[in-house]
A tleap script that builds the chain and sets N, CA, C and O, in Angstrom:
source leaprc.protein.ff14SB
mol = sequence {
  NMET LYS ALA GLU LEU ALA CYS GLY THR VAL
  ILE ASP LEU GLY PRO ASP THR ARG ASN ALA
  ILE PHE ARG ALA GLY ARG LEU TYR ARG ALA
  GLY VAL PHE ALA LYS VAL ILE ILE GLU ILE
  PRO VAL PRO CYS ALA GLY TRP SER SER LYS
  SER PRO ILE GLY GLY TYR ALA THR LEU HIE
  MET ALA GLY LEU LEU ASP ARG GLU GLU ARG
  LEU VAL TRP SER GLY ASN PRO ASP GLU TYR
  ASN GLY SER ASP VAL ILE TYR THR VAL ILE
  ALA ASP VAL GLU PHE THR ASP GLU ARG GLY
  THR GLU TRP ARG LYS GLY ASP ILE ASP GLU
  TRP LEU CLYS
}
set mol.1.N position { 62.140 -5.141 197.113 }
set mol.1.CA position { 61.254 -4.447 196.224 }
set mol.1.C position { 60.324 -5.469 195.590 }
set mol.1.O position { 60.720 -6.594 195.286 }
set mol.2.N position { 59.086 -5.053 195.399 }
set mol.2.CA position { 58.090 -5.926 194.794 }
set mol.2.C position { 57.359 -5.180 193.689 }
set mol.2.O position { 57.407 -3.953 193.599 }
set mol.3.N position { 56.688 -5.948 192.861 }
set mol.3.CA position { 55.869 -5.359 191.805 }
set mol.3.C position { 54.619 -6.203 191.630 }
set mol.3.O position { 54.629 -7.419 191.817 }
set mol.4.N position { 53.558 -5.530 191.269 }
set mol.4.CA position { 52.306 -6.219 190.966 }
set mol.4.C position { 52.140 -6.237 189.456 }
set mol.4.O position { 52.206 -5.198 188.799 }
set mol.5.N position { 51.925 -7.420 188.916 }
set mol.5.CA position { 51.714 -7.558 187.484 }
set mol.5.C position { 50.279 -7.149 187.138 }
set mol.5.O position { 49.434 -7.015 188.023 }
set mol.6.N position { 50.021 -6.955 185.866 }
set mol.6.CA position { 48.687 -6.559 185.425 }
set mol.6.C position { 47.624 -7.585 185.818 }
set mol.6.O position { 46.462 -7.224 186.007 }
set mol.7.N position { 47.999 -8.840 185.943 }
set mol.7.CA position { 47.056 -9.902 186.306 }
set mol.7.C position { 46.778 -9.949 187.805 }
set mol.7.O position { 45.917 -10.709 188.249 }
set mol.8.N position { 47.508 -9.132 188.604 }
set mol.8.CA position { 47.305 -9.098 190.042 }
set mol.8.C position { 48.327 -9.877 190.843 }
set mol.8.O position { 48.345 -9.784 192.070 }
set mol.9.N position { 49.176 -10.642 190.181 }
set mol.9.CA position { 50.214 -11.411 190.866 }
set mol.9.C position { 51.315 -10.471 191.360 }
set mol.9.O position { 51.766 -9.599 190.617 }
set mol.10.N position { 51.744 -10.644 192.602 }
set mol.10.CA position { 52.831 -9.856 193.171 }
set mol.10.C position { 54.106 -10.674 193.091 }
set mol.10.O position { 54.143 -11.831 193.511 }
set mol.11.N position { 55.159 -10.060 192.546 }
set mol.11.CA position { 56.443 -10.744 192.425 }
set mol.11.C position { 57.512 -9.989 193.211 }
set mol.11.O position { 57.422 -8.774 193.386 }
set mol.12.N position { 58.514 -10.710 193.678 }
set mol.12.CA position { 59.635 -10.124 194.406 }
set mol.12.C position { 60.726 -9.775 193.400 }
set mol.12.O position { 61.145 -10.622 192.611 }
set mol.13.N position { 61.183 -8.525 193.432 }
set mol.13.CA position { 62.219 -8.068 192.504 }
set mol.13.C position { 63.607 -8.087 193.116 }
set mol.13.O position { 64.573 -7.663 192.483 }
set mol.14.N position { 63.712 -8.577 194.345 }
set mol.14.CA position { 65.012 -8.618 195.002 }
set mol.14.C position { 65.257 -7.367 195.813 }
set mol.14.O position { 64.320 -6.622 196.099 }
set mol.15.N position { 66.512 -7.119 196.192 }
set mol.15.CA position { 66.824 -5.979 197.054 }
set mol.15.C position { 66.545 -4.640 196.372 }
set mol.15.O position { 66.639 -4.513 195.151 }
set mol.16.N position { 66.200 -3.651 197.188 }
set mol.16.CA position { 65.963 -2.298 196.685 }
set mol.16.C position { 67.306 -1.624 196.418 }
set mol.16.O position { 68.051 -1.323 197.351 }
set mol.17.N position { 67.608 -1.393 195.162 }
set mol.17.CA position { 68.825 -0.694 194.762 }
set mol.17.C position { 68.455 0.311 193.675 }
set mol.17.O position { 67.348 0.282 193.138 }
set mol.18.N position { 69.388 1.193 193.360 }
set mol.18.CA position { 69.139 2.165 192.280 }
set mol.18.C position { 68.838 1.443 190.969 }
set mol.18.O position { 67.885 1.793 190.273 }
set mol.19.N position { 69.643 0.442 190.632 }
set mol.19.CA position { 69.440 -0.274 189.376 }
set mol.19.C position { 68.085 -0.982 189.344 }
set mol.19.O position { 67.426 -1.012 188.305 }
set mol.20.N position { 67.671 -1.547 190.469 }
set mol.20.CA position { 66.374 -2.223 190.530 }
set mol.20.C position { 65.238 -1.224 190.328 }
set mol.20.O position { 64.243 -1.541 189.675 }
set mol.21.N position { 65.377 -0.018 190.884 }
set mol.21.CA position { 64.346 1.001 190.697 }
set mol.21.C position { 64.303 1.463 189.249 }
set mol.21.O position { 63.218 1.640 188.695 }
set mol.22.N position { 65.457 1.661 188.625 }
set mol.22.CA position { 65.481 2.041 187.205 }
set mol.22.C position { 64.824 0.960 186.339 }
set mol.22.O position { 64.040 1.269 185.442 }
set mol.23.N position { 65.147 -0.294 186.609 }
set mol.23.CA position { 64.560 -1.410 185.853 }
set mol.23.C position { 63.047 -1.474 186.079 }
set mol.23.O position { 62.288 -1.661 185.129 }
set mol.24.N position { 62.609 -1.322 187.325 }
set mol.24.CA position { 61.175 -1.352 187.630 }
set mol.24.C position { 60.447 -0.200 186.947 }
set mol.24.O position { 59.324 -0.369 186.473 }
set mol.25.N position { 61.078 0.964 186.895 }
set mol.25.CA position { 60.481 2.113 186.208 }
set mol.25.C position { 60.300 1.855 184.721 }
set mol.25.O position { 59.263 2.189 184.148 }
set mol.26.N position { 61.314 1.258 184.095 }
set mol.26.CA position { 61.207 0.932 182.654 }
set mol.26.C position { 60.088 -0.077 182.410 }
set mol.26.O position { 59.302 0.077 181.476 }
set mol.27.N position { 60.016 -1.107 183.248 }
set mol.27.CA position { 58.988 -2.130 183.078 }
set mol.27.C position { 57.593 -1.592 183.409 }
set mol.27.O position { 56.604 -2.025 182.816 }
set mol.28.N position { 57.512 -0.654 184.351 }
set mol.28.CA position { 56.220 -0.023 184.657 }
set mol.28.C position { 55.735 0.785 183.450 }
set mol.28.O position { 54.575 0.682 183.052 }
set mol.29.N position { 56.629 1.586 182.876 }
set mol.29.CA position { 56.248 2.399 181.704 }
set mol.29.C position { 55.909 1.535 180.501 }
set mol.29.O position { 55.108 1.932 179.654 }
set mol.30.N position { 56.516 0.348 180.421 }
set mol.30.CA position { 56.227 -0.572 179.310 }
set mol.30.C position { 54.913 -1.326 179.523 }
set mol.30.O position { 54.441 -2.023 178.625 }
set mol.31.N position { 54.326 -1.184 180.716 }
set mol.31.CA position { 53.054 -1.833 180.986 }
set mol.31.C position { 53.153 -3.226 181.585 }
set mol.31.O position { 52.136 -3.897 181.758 }
set mol.32.N position { 54.363 -3.670 181.903 }
set mol.32.CA position { 54.553 -4.999 182.493 }
set mol.32.C position { 54.064 -5.000 183.939 }
set mol.32.O position { 53.414 -5.948 184.379 }
set mol.33.N position { 54.379 -3.931 184.677 }
set mol.33.CA position { 53.980 -3.830 186.074 }
set mol.33.C position { 52.784 -2.891 186.202 }
set mol.33.O position { 52.725 -1.850 185.549 }
set mol.34.N position { 51.837 -3.274 187.049 }
set mol.34.CA position { 50.711 -2.400 187.363 }
set mol.34.C position { 51.054 -1.508 188.551 }
set mol.34.O position { 50.518 -0.407 188.671 }
set mol.35.N position { 51.939 -1.971 189.429 }
set mol.35.CA position { 52.320 -1.222 190.623 }
set mol.35.C position { 53.718 -1.643 191.050 }
set mol.35.O position { 54.103 -2.802 190.898 }
set mol.36.N position { 54.472 -0.688 191.586 }
set mol.36.CA position { 55.803 -0.945 192.128 }
set mol.36.C position { 55.752 -0.637 193.624 }
set mol.36.O position { 55.206 0.388 194.031 }
set mol.37.N position { 56.320 -1.525 194.439 }
set mol.37.CA position { 56.326 -1.357 195.884 }
set mol.37.C position { 57.779 -1.337 196.362 }
set mol.37.O position { 58.486 -2.340 196.261 }
set mol.38.N position { 58.215 -0.194 196.878 }
set mol.38.CA position { 59.568 -0.047 197.399 }
set mol.38.C position { 59.498 -0.340 198.885 }
set mol.38.O position { 58.733 0.294 199.612 }
set mol.39.N position { 60.295 -1.299 199.340 }
set mol.39.CA position { 60.163 -1.790 200.707 }
set mol.39.C position { 61.028 -1.079 201.739 }
set mol.39.O position { 60.679 -1.066 202.919 }
set mol.40.N position { 62.143 -0.488 201.329 }
set mol.40.CA position { 62.965 0.211 202.320 }
set mol.40.C position { 62.587 1.695 202.312 }
set mol.40.O position { 62.096 2.199 201.301 }
set mol.41.N position { 62.810 2.394 203.420 }
set mol.41.CA position { 62.473 3.821 203.462 }
set mol.41.C position { 63.296 4.630 202.457 }
set mol.41.O position { 64.503 4.435 202.314 }
set mol.42.N position { 62.618 5.530 201.775 }
set mol.42.CA position { 63.283 6.411 200.814 }
set mol.42.C position { 63.778 7.641 201.575 }
set mol.42.O position { 62.991 8.286 202.268 }
set mol.43.N position { 65.069 7.982 201.459 }
set mol.43.CA position { 65.584 9.162 202.145 }
set mol.43.C position { 64.871 10.427 201.672 }
set mol.43.O position { 64.579 10.578 200.486 }
set mol.44.N position { 64.597 11.328 202.605 }
set mol.44.CA position { 63.953 12.604 202.282 }
set mol.44.C position { 65.004 13.579 201.774 }
set mol.44.O position { 65.215 14.642 202.358 }
set mol.45.N position { 65.645 13.215 200.709 }
set mol.45.CA position { 66.687 14.022 200.086 }
set mol.45.C position { 66.721 13.666 198.613 }
set mol.45.O position { 66.275 12.591 198.212 }
set mol.46.N position { 67.254 14.574 197.811 }
set mol.46.CA position { 67.431 14.241 196.412 }
set mol.46.C position { 68.392 13.079 196.264 }
set mol.46.O position { 68.187 12.178 195.450 }
set mol.47.N position { 69.456 13.118 197.076 }
set mol.47.CA position { 70.455 12.054 197.031 }
set mol.47.C position { 71.037 11.839 198.418 }
set mol.47.O position { 71.371 12.799 199.113 }
set mol.48.N position { 71.159 10.587 198.819 }
set mol.48.CA position { 71.812 10.233 200.075 }
set mol.48.C position { 72.709 9.030 199.820 }
set mol.48.O position { 72.242 7.981 199.375 }
set mol.49.N position { 73.991 9.184 200.102 }
set mol.49.CA position { 74.924 8.076 199.883 }
set mol.49.C position { 74.762 6.974 200.930 }
set mol.49.O position { 75.345 5.899 200.789 }
set mol.50.N position { 73.977 7.230 201.979 }
set mol.50.CA position { 73.754 6.238 203.027 }
set mol.50.C position { 72.721 5.191 202.622 }
set mol.50.O position { 72.587 4.170 203.296 }
set mol.51.N position { 71.996 5.423 201.544 }
set mol.51.CA position { 70.930 4.512 201.130 }
set mol.51.C position { 71.269 3.867 199.787 }
set mol.51.O position { 71.806 4.536 198.904 }
set mol.52.N position { 70.965 2.580 199.619 }
set mol.52.CA position { 71.247 1.922 198.345 }
set mol.52.C position { 70.367 2.420 197.190 }
set mol.52.O position { 70.654 2.145 196.025 }
set mol.53.N position { 69.295 3.153 197.520 }
set mol.53.CA position { 68.446 3.678 196.440 }
set mol.53.C position { 68.684 5.159 196.193 }
set mol.53.O position { 68.106 5.722 195.263 }
set mol.54.N position { 69.507 5.798 196.989 }
set mol.54.CA position { 69.835 7.201 196.758 }
set mol.54.C position { 68.848 8.148 197.384 }
set mol.54.O position { 69.163 8.778 198.393 }
set mol.55.N position { 67.661 8.273 196.820 }
set mol.55.CA position { 66.672 9.210 197.332 }
set mol.55.C position { 65.636 9.553 196.276 }
set mol.55.O position { 65.428 8.802 195.323 }
set mol.56.N position { 64.994 10.688 196.457 }
set mol.56.CA position { 63.924 11.114 195.551 }
set mol.56.C position { 64.426 11.267 194.108 }
set mol.56.O position { 63.678 11.011 193.163 }
set mol.57.N position { 65.673 11.677 193.938 }
set mol.57.CA position { 66.209 11.862 192.581 }
set mol.57.C position { 66.193 10.548 191.804 }
set mol.57.O position { 65.928 10.543 190.602 }
set mol.58.N position { 66.472 9.444 192.477 }
set mol.58.CA position { 66.447 8.137 191.810 }
set mol.58.C position { 65.035 7.823 191.318 }
set mol.58.O position { 64.858 7.373 190.187 }
set mol.59.N position { 64.036 8.058 192.160 }
set mol.59.CA position { 62.649 7.798 191.766 }
set mol.59.C position { 62.227 8.714 190.624 }
set mol.59.O position { 61.470 8.313 189.740 }
set mol.60.N position { 62.725 9.952 190.652 }
set mol.60.CA position { 62.433 10.886 189.559 }
set mol.60.C position { 63.073 10.410 188.248 }
set mol.60.O position { 62.420 10.409 187.204 }
set mol.61.N position { 64.334 10.010 188.298 }
set mol.61.CA position { 65.023 9.536 187.090 }
set mol.61.C position { 64.393 8.257 186.542 }
set mol.61.O position { 64.456 8.001 185.339 }
set mol.62.N position { 63.788 7.459 187.412 }
set mol.62.CA position { 63.138 6.218 186.984 }
set mol.62.C position { 61.733 6.470 186.423 }
set mol.62.O position { 61.090 5.547 185.924 }
set mol.63.N position { 61.258 7.720 186.505 }
set mol.63.CA position { 59.941 8.050 185.969 }
set mol.63.C position { 58.801 7.771 186.925 }
set mol.63.O position { 57.644 7.701 186.510 }
set mol.64.N position { 59.117 7.611 188.208 }
set mol.64.CA position { 58.079 7.336 189.202 }
set mol.64.C position { 57.579 8.615 189.879 }
set mol.64.O position { 56.452 8.663 190.372 }
set mol.65.N position { 58.427 9.648 189.899 }
set mol.65.CA position { 58.073 10.944 190.470 }
set mol.65.C position { 58.284 12.031 189.432 }
set mol.65.O position { 59.144 11.912 188.559 }
set mol.66.N position { 57.494 13.093 189.532 }
set mol.66.CA position { 57.706 14.293 188.730 }
set mol.66.C position { 58.341 15.334 189.643 }
set mol.66.O position { 58.017 15.400 190.829 }
set mol.67.N position { 59.238 16.144 189.102 }
set mol.67.CA position { 59.930 17.159 189.902 }
set mol.67.C position { 59.726 18.517 189.255 }
set mol.67.O position { 59.994 18.705 188.068 }
set mol.68.N position { 59.245 19.464 190.056 }
set mol.68.CA position { 59.058 20.832 189.587 }
set mol.68.C position { 59.830 21.760 190.509 }
set mol.68.O position { 59.822 21.587 191.728 }
set mol.69.N position { 60.490 22.735 189.928 }
set mol.69.CA position { 61.262 23.686 190.715 }
set mol.69.C position { 60.688 25.083 190.494 }
set mol.69.O position { 60.529 25.517 189.353 }
set mol.70.N position { 60.379 25.782 191.575 }
set mol.70.CA position { 59.837 27.143 191.504 }
set mol.70.C position { 60.794 28.085 192.225 }
set mol.70.O position { 61.162 27.849 193.376 }
set mol.71.N position { 61.190 29.148 191.543 }
set mol.71.CA position { 62.079 30.129 192.163 }
set mol.71.C position { 61.329 30.886 193.246 }
set mol.71.O position { 60.159 31.230 193.082 }
set mol.72.N position { 62.008 31.140 194.345 }
set mol.72.CA position { 61.435 31.920 195.432 }
set mol.72.C position { 61.742 33.389 195.145 }
set mol.72.O position { 62.886 33.747 194.865 }
set mol.73.N position { 60.736 34.216 195.215 }
set mol.73.CA position { 60.879 35.629 194.862 }
set mol.73.C position { 60.662 36.487 196.093 }
set mol.73.O position { 59.629 36.374 196.754 }
set mol.74.N position { 61.618 37.341 196.408 }
set mol.74.CA position { 61.483 38.209 197.584 }
set mol.74.C position { 61.119 39.631 197.194 }
set mol.74.O position { 60.764 40.435 198.056 }
set mol.75.N position { 61.199 39.953 195.919 }
set mol.75.CA position { 60.916 41.316 195.477 }
set mol.75.C position { 62.179 42.083 195.142 }
set mol.75.O position { 62.106 43.111 194.469 }
set mol.76.N position { 63.321 41.623 195.583 }
set mol.76.CA position { 64.585 42.280 195.282 }
set mol.76.C position { 65.257 41.531 194.138 }
set mol.76.O position { 65.657 40.380 194.317 }
set mol.77.N position { 65.392 42.155 192.961 }
set mol.77.CA position { 65.957 41.449 191.805 }
set mol.77.C position { 67.430 41.066 191.960 }
set mol.77.O position { 67.926 40.216 191.220 }
set mol.78.N position { 68.131 41.682 192.910 }
set mol.78.CA position { 69.546 41.374 193.122 }
set mol.78.C position { 69.762 40.252 194.124 }
set mol.78.O position { 70.902 39.877 194.398 }
set mol.79.N position { 68.689 39.714 194.668 }
set mol.79.CA position { 68.787 38.698 195.712 }
set mol.79.C position { 68.326 37.349 195.191 }
set mol.79.O position { 67.248 37.235 194.608 }
set mol.80.N position { 69.149 36.322 195.403 }
set mol.80.CA position { 68.744 34.950 195.065 }
set mol.80.C position { 68.175 34.319 196.322 }
set mol.80.O position { 68.859 34.241 197.343 }
set mol.81.N position { 66.942 33.873 196.258 }
set mol.81.CA position { 66.284 33.311 197.423 }
set mol.81.C position { 66.116 31.803 197.345 }
set mol.81.O position { 65.427 31.217 198.180 }
set mol.82.N position { 66.722 31.174 196.374 }
set mol.82.CA position { 66.614 29.726 196.245 }
set mol.82.C position { 65.370 29.318 195.486 }
set mol.82.O position { 64.761 30.123 194.782 }
set mol.83.N position { 65.005 28.066 195.637 }
set mol.83.CA position { 63.833 27.567 194.923 }
set mol.83.C position { 63.123 26.507 195.743 }
set mol.83.O position { 63.738 25.782 196.525 }
set mol.84.N position { 61.816 26.434 195.546 }
set mol.84.CA position { 61.008 25.373 196.134 }
set mol.84.C position { 61.038 24.194 195.173 }
set mol.84.O position { 61.047 24.382 193.956 }
set mol.85.N position { 61.054 23.007 195.700 }
set mol.85.CA position { 61.016 21.808 194.873 }
set mol.85.C position { 59.752 21.037 195.231 }
set mol.85.O position { 59.477 20.781 196.404 }
set mol.86.N position { 58.990 20.672 194.212 }
set mol.86.CA position { 57.748 19.940 194.421 }
set mol.86.C position { 57.862 18.606 193.703 }
set mol.86.O position { 58.042 18.556 192.486 }
set mol.87.N position { 57.755 17.524 194.468 }
set mol.87.CA position { 57.755 16.175 193.901 }
set mol.87.C position { 56.327 15.648 193.921 }
set mol.87.O position { 55.637 15.739 194.936 }
set mol.88.N position { 55.887 15.096 192.791 }
set mol.88.CA position { 54.562 14.494 192.683 }
set mol.88.C position { 54.730 13.035 192.275 }
set mol.88.O position { 55.461 12.730 191.333 }
set mol.89.N position { 54.058 12.141 192.980 }
set mol.89.CA position { 54.101 10.716 192.638 }
set mol.89.C position { 53.195 10.528 191.418 }
set mol.89.O position { 51.977 10.677 191.517 }
set mol.90.N position { 53.795 10.200 190.266 }
set mol.90.CA position { 53.027 10.095 189.024 }
set mol.90.C position { 52.784 8.654 188.589 }
set mol.90.O position { 51.964 8.407 187.704 }
set mol.91.N position { 53.475 7.715 189.192 }
set mol.91.CA position { 53.303 6.300 188.839 }
set mol.91.C position { 52.546 5.605 189.972 }
set mol.91.O position { 52.445 6.128 191.082 }
set mol.92.N position { 52.024 4.435 189.677 }
set mol.92.CA position { 51.375 3.646 190.724 }
set mol.92.C position { 52.477 2.948 191.510 }
set mol.92.O position { 52.806 1.786 191.272 }
set mol.93.N position { 53.031 3.694 192.449 }
set mol.93.CA position { 54.139 3.219 193.272 }
set mol.93.C position { 53.783 3.493 194.727 }
set mol.93.O position { 53.137 4.492 195.043 }
set mol.94.N position { 54.210 2.602 195.599 }
set mol.94.CA position { 54.023 2.786 197.037 }
set mol.94.C position { 55.386 2.765 197.699 }
set mol.94.O position { 56.201 1.877 197.448 }
set mol.95.N position { 55.626 3.759 198.553 }
set mol.95.CA position { 56.863 3.767 199.335 }
set mol.95.C position { 56.647 4.575 200.603 }
set mol.95.O position { 55.702 5.356 200.710 }
set mol.96.N position { 57.533 4.375 201.549 }
set mol.96.CA position { 57.527 5.115 202.804 }
set mol.96.C position { 58.830 5.896 202.857 }
set mol.96.O position { 59.897 5.368 202.543 }
set mol.97.N position { 58.733 7.167 203.261 }
set mol.97.CA position { 59.973 7.929 203.383 }
set mol.97.C position { 60.597 7.658 204.755 }
set mol.97.O position { 60.026 6.940 205.576 }
set mol.98.N position { 61.759 8.233 204.989 }
set mol.98.CA position { 62.493 7.966 206.225 }
set mol.98.C position { 61.795 8.517 207.469 }
set mol.98.O position { 62.157 8.151 208.587 }
set mol.99.N position { 60.797 9.395 207.293 }
set mol.99.CA position { 60.019 9.923 208.423 }
set mol.99.C position { 58.801 9.061 208.730 }
set mol.99.O position { 58.097 9.307 209.710 }
set mol.100.N position { 58.545 8.040 207.890 }
set mol.100.CA position { 57.411 7.157 208.105 }
set mol.100.C position { 56.154 7.536 207.341 }
set mol.100.O position { 55.117 6.894 207.506 }
set mol.101.N position { 56.226 8.563 206.510 }
set mol.101.CA position { 55.077 8.978 205.704 }
set mol.101.C position { 54.928 8.035 204.517 }
set mol.101.O position { 55.901 7.752 203.818 }
set mol.102.N position { 53.721 7.552 204.290 }
set mol.102.CA position { 53.458 6.663 203.160 }
set mol.102.C position { 53.036 7.482 201.945 }
set mol.102.O position { 52.235 8.411 202.049 }
set mol.103.N position { 53.594 7.116 200.790 }
set mol.103.CA position { 53.333 7.847 199.549 }
set mol.103.C position { 52.720 6.918 198.511 }
set mol.103.O position { 53.094 5.750 198.400 }
set mol.104.N position { 51.768 7.462 197.751 }
set mol.104.CA position { 51.094 6.736 196.668 }
set mol.104.C position { 50.856 7.689 195.501 }
set mol.104.O position { 51.096 8.891 195.611 }
set mol.105.N position { 50.394 7.155 194.409 }
set mol.105.CA position { 50.131 7.943 193.200 }
set mol.105.C position { 49.249 9.146 193.527 }
set mol.105.O position { 48.219 9.024 194.190 }
set mol.106.N position { 49.680 10.305 193.045 }
set mol.106.CA position { 48.939 11.539 193.250 }
set mol.106.C position { 49.398 12.350 194.448 }
set mol.106.O position { 49.053 13.527 194.554 }
set mol.107.N position { 50.165 11.759 195.353 }
set mol.107.CA position { 50.651 12.492 196.527 }
set mol.107.C position { 51.719 13.500 196.109 }
set mol.107.O position { 52.450 13.294 195.141 }
set mol.108.N position { 51.789 14.602 196.871 }
set mol.108.CA position { 52.727 15.684 196.567 }
set mol.108.C position { 53.562 15.972 197.805 }
set mol.108.O position { 53.027 16.105 198.906 }
set mol.109.N position { 54.879 16.068 197.621 }
set mol.109.CA position { 55.795 16.434 198.692 }
set mol.109.C position { 56.464 17.743 198.303 }
set mol.109.O position { 57.203 17.801 197.320 }
set mol.110.N position { 56.204 18.795 199.078 }
set mol.110.CA position { 56.769 20.120 198.786 }
set mol.110.C position { 57.960 20.373 199.688 }
set mol.110.O position { 57.870 20.253 200.909 }
set mol.111.N position { 59.071 20.723 199.075 }
set mol.111.CA position { 60.270 21.107 199.815 }
set mol.111.C position { 60.390 22.620 199.673 }
set mol.111.O position { 60.982 23.112 198.712 }
set mol.112.N position { 59.831 23.351 200.624 }
set mol.112.CA position { 59.776 24.812 200.542 }
set mol.112.C position { 60.989 25.436 201.183 }
set mol.112.O position { 61.461 24.971 202.220 }
set mol.113.N position { 61.491 26.475 200.579 }
set mol.113.CA position { 62.653 27.223 201.109 }
set mol.113.C position { 62.174 28.335 202.013 }
set mol.113.O position { 62.988 29.080 202.559 }
savepdb mol mol.pdb
quit
């Protein structure tokens, strides 16, 4: 994982882990980092035990992504149809998901049911 300081210098933050992402998120919100760069692929799941960073939920908890949940409505009030989840990249962060898609600030990933 890497970060770009406000002066433009890029520093290495060590291996990509959940704790490193949480720390980078705190320092980004404090204004220490201008950009965070996650080097390993982020799993296309809220949580994956196969990855040291977990998944989208970790980035959301670190304040790098916004998460919105919309209930799916079929018209039948007795039927639960699940919910759509929309993740929006709200921080200046760059990462690639496990499918190879590159994500940057302002990008939206919709998980539709």
